[in-house]
C-alpha positions, -999 to +999 in steps of 0.1 A: -408+187+130-392+220+125-360+222+104-350+254+118-342+252+156-310+268+156-277+276+138-249+255+154-219+276+140-203+273+173-207+254+203-214+267+232-236+293+224-228+328+236-262+330+260-248+298+280-211+320+288-215+336+324-192+357+342-156+343+353-131+351+383-099+347+388-093+335+346-064+353+328-052+352+293-017+348+309-023+312+319-033+304+284-009+323+266+011+293+263-014+281+238-003+304+214+030+289+212+047+292+174+020+289+143-013+281+131-034+302+154-064+324+144-068+362+148-105+378+146-109+417+148-143+426+152-154+457+143-195+465+152-203+493+127-231+496+108-251+522+085-284+505+101-292+475+115-308+448+090-345+436+102-331+402+110-298+408+123-288+398+162-250+401+157-233+426+182-233+459+161-240+496+161-253+524+139-253+559+141-215+565+154-194+593+139-156+594+129-149+601+165-165+574+181-153+550+157-115+565+163-120+558+202-125+525+193-099+520+174-078+534+202-089+505+225-082+480+200-047+492+196-042+496+236-056+460+233-029+452+205+000+464+229-007+446+257-013+412+237+017+416+217+039+417+248+018+386+262+027+365+232+061+378+225+078+347+246+058+319+224+068+336+190+032+333+179+024+335+144-007+334+134-019+313+101-055+332+100-069+368+099-106+377+099-117+408+100-159+411+110-184+432+121-206+452+114-196+466+081-157+470+080-156+487+052-178+513+068-147+529+080-130+555+066-102+547+040-079+562+067-089+541+095-085+511+071-053+518+064-047+524+103-066+493+107-044+473+089-013+488+101-018+481+133-022+445+131+008+442+110+028+462+138+017+438+166+014+405+154+032+378+130+016+364+104+028+331+082+034+345+047+006+324+034-017+336+059-052+339+051-067+376+050-109+376+053-131+407+053-165+413+053-187+440+034-214+452+021-232+469-011-232+502-001-197+503+013-181+488-017-159+516-034-127+511-055-108+532-027-116+508-001-106+476-025-077+494-034-069+494+002-079+457+007-057+446-025-030+468-012-032+447+021-031+415+002-068+404+016-072+370+004-111+366+006-139+392+004-175+379+018-203+405+008-234+403+019-263+405-009-292+385+005-310+390-026-314+405-060-351+415-054-357+446-041-389+434-023-371+407-008-344+436+002-374+460+019-388+431+037-352+425+053-348+457+059-314+460+040-303+495+028-292+487-009-310+484-034-305+458-056-289+477-086-265+486-061-253+449-052-249+444-089-226+473-093-207+464-058-205+426-065-191+434-103-167+456-090-155+433-060-150+408-089-130+434-111-102+433-082-096+393-086-094+387-048-084+348-043-118+342-032-152+361-030-181+347-013-219+361-015-244+352+012-283+349-001-312+343+022-343+323+018-376+317+035-383+356+031-420+360+035-432+367-001-404+350-016-411+322-043-387+292-056-386+312-088-380+344-074-353+326-053-337+309-083-337+344-102-311+354-076-288+326-075-286+327-113-278+364-116-253+354-086-236+325-105-231+350-135-207+367-119-190+336-111-184+342-071-161+314-056-184+305-029-222+311-023-240+307+013-275+302+016-290+309+050-325+304+059-339+337+078-340+333+115-360+360+135-346+360+169-357+380+199-347+419+199-343+424+160-363+445+143-386+424+125-396+408+163-427+434+155-432+424+116-443+390+135-462+402+161-485+425+133-493+392+114-457+383+096-455+348+087-428+327+084-435+296+066-410+263+071-427+241+042-421+270+019-383+276+032-374+238+031-387+235-009-367+269-016-336+256+006-340+218-018-342+235-052-314+261-044-292+236-035-299+212-062-295+245-086-257+252-072-249+215-074-256+215-108-235+248-118-208+232-103-208+240-068-194+215-042-223+217-011-194+214+018-227+222+043-264+231+048-253+268+040-214+264+024-212+257-018-178+262-034-168+257-070-159+223-075-126+233-088-115+251-055-093+231-031-112+224-002-102+244+027-108+217+058-091+217+089-094+204+123-119+230+140-128+215+175-104+226+199-080+250+180-070+287+193-081+319+180-076+351+199-101+383+191-094+419+195-126+446+196-159+440+216-179+412+203-157+389+193-153+352+202-116+340+219-111+301+216-081+287+239-086+246+242-111+246+269-117+280+273-141+302+253-143+341+261-165+369+249-183+404+261-216+394+272-240+385+246-262+417+229-283+426+204-301+458+210-288+490+203-287+497+243-270+467+252-242+470+224-233+506+234-228+493+273-208+468+262-189+493+238-179+516+267-170+489+291-145+475+262-131+513+258-124+518+296-110+485+302-073+487+317-062+451+318-073+434+286-057+400+301-079+395+328-108+373+312-142+382+328-170+367+308-169+332+288-173+294+292-148+264+305-156+232+288-151+198+305-145+173+287-179+164+277-186+197+261-155+193+243-169+160+227-194+177+218-182+210+202-157+186+182-186+162+168-203+195+163-179+214+145-173+183+121-200+160+117-225+193+102-190+201+073-182+176+048-161+151+047-177+148+082-163+134+118-134+112+113-138+084+138-101+077+140-095+114+148-121+117+175-109+080+190-069+096+194-087+128+206-109+112+233-101+077+239-133+064+228-162+062+199-181+087+189-213+063+185-205+051+221-204+084+232-237+096+211-259+072+204-281+093+188-255+089+159-267+052+155-301+066+157-297+092+130-282+064+108-308+040+114-332+069+099-309+079+071-295+111+078-260+094+086-241+072+068-206+056+075-182+063+048-146+045+044-116+052+020-087+029+022-070+056+048-100+070+070-134+068+079-159+093+085-195+099+100-211+121+072-243+137+072-267+121+040-286+150+019-313+141+040-293+148+068-277+180+057-309+196+049-318+189+089-285+203+098-301+231+119-331+203+133-301+178+138-274+199+156-295+215+186-301+176+197-261+169+206-261+205+229-259+193+268-282+195+293-260+220+313-256+244+281-296+244+278-299+250+318-277+280+309-293+293+276-330+289+293-315+311+324-305+336+297-335+335+280-357+342+315-339+376+322-337+387+282-370+366+265-374+345+242-336+338+223-355+326+191-383+333+171-377+307+144-393+299+114-423+281+129-451+256+123-451+220+115-438+208+083-465+188+063-438+166+048-402+162+055 
């Protein structure tokens, strides 16, 4: 059994998306009536592509190229503003991801924030989230984030070991990460989270814990632990061909020690990856069929049964091709690529999106939503209960299907079992054209 099959951060996977015809955002615009929606802006620019990165991003782009992209985003904003006006849309959350958003110049960042405020309406208590990296975290840019009332800043550190960073192909040194995190904390954003990776070739349990102990000394509000995945098309794939070995046994042992350490240090574990300061309020909401609108190239929009995104790309060549197509788009309301979820797929998304995050799957809400029982729709849930991966936790008000600690550490093994045959078929078709999607942490576990 390999516990590292696939990270189920969303469902269906982008490789299951396909070309669509005759689909328009105008049909789905009424779903954005009133308040409570999400807005996502994708800025696909990086200083360099990390060795493991399979996200939609490009490198080596000059200021002129980034300005051209922002001009296209501005046109998209204008079209969406006109479309949503009759529905008085108010967004409760805005997320700016990448790429590395802070790679933008100070002027471009100011332009970006001004553009979002000009074209869209936000609730007074809205969340504004942005990503950064150590090399791009400066006083000037953090001041811009502060003026924009950013509520959450996420920094990818991955390790405080220069050896680990070199293996991962990161562009910063450990000392630069220390300086950047210290600077970031000095601005007192409501939430600061940092990301770390385990399962790195050559990494030991002691080395991982040393990094986490140093991270905890800065008192970040959240810490995310990610297992190392090496997927088709990323730079580290070549190292695997040259003999680099990924060890799932070692990765699992590292995870167990690291998660136990963070819990002892007062971090509540909300998922396999997410550890939150215990005093932080639980930011949990239903996330199965919500509405979120994406700006830019590479981000997903979620509109009930319809998920949309530009075609999945990893390599510089593929991403640049999609960027060019995006910048030449005339009608951003025409939807040409995505996935229409039928009732079965909506059920699967609901289960995946709730089961892998504590407190888990609210059985009553599932029945209200689908007029059926989750365990009847998905008999595998009963088997997981028999195997000790899942329990039914009930109180006076609600009952949840909740992963045990044993089930939690196997999230990337259990979650993929909920993928439908149709989605698997589409993913395999994509793989046949583009090569294998995943070169995962491989090998058989001796003990689980």
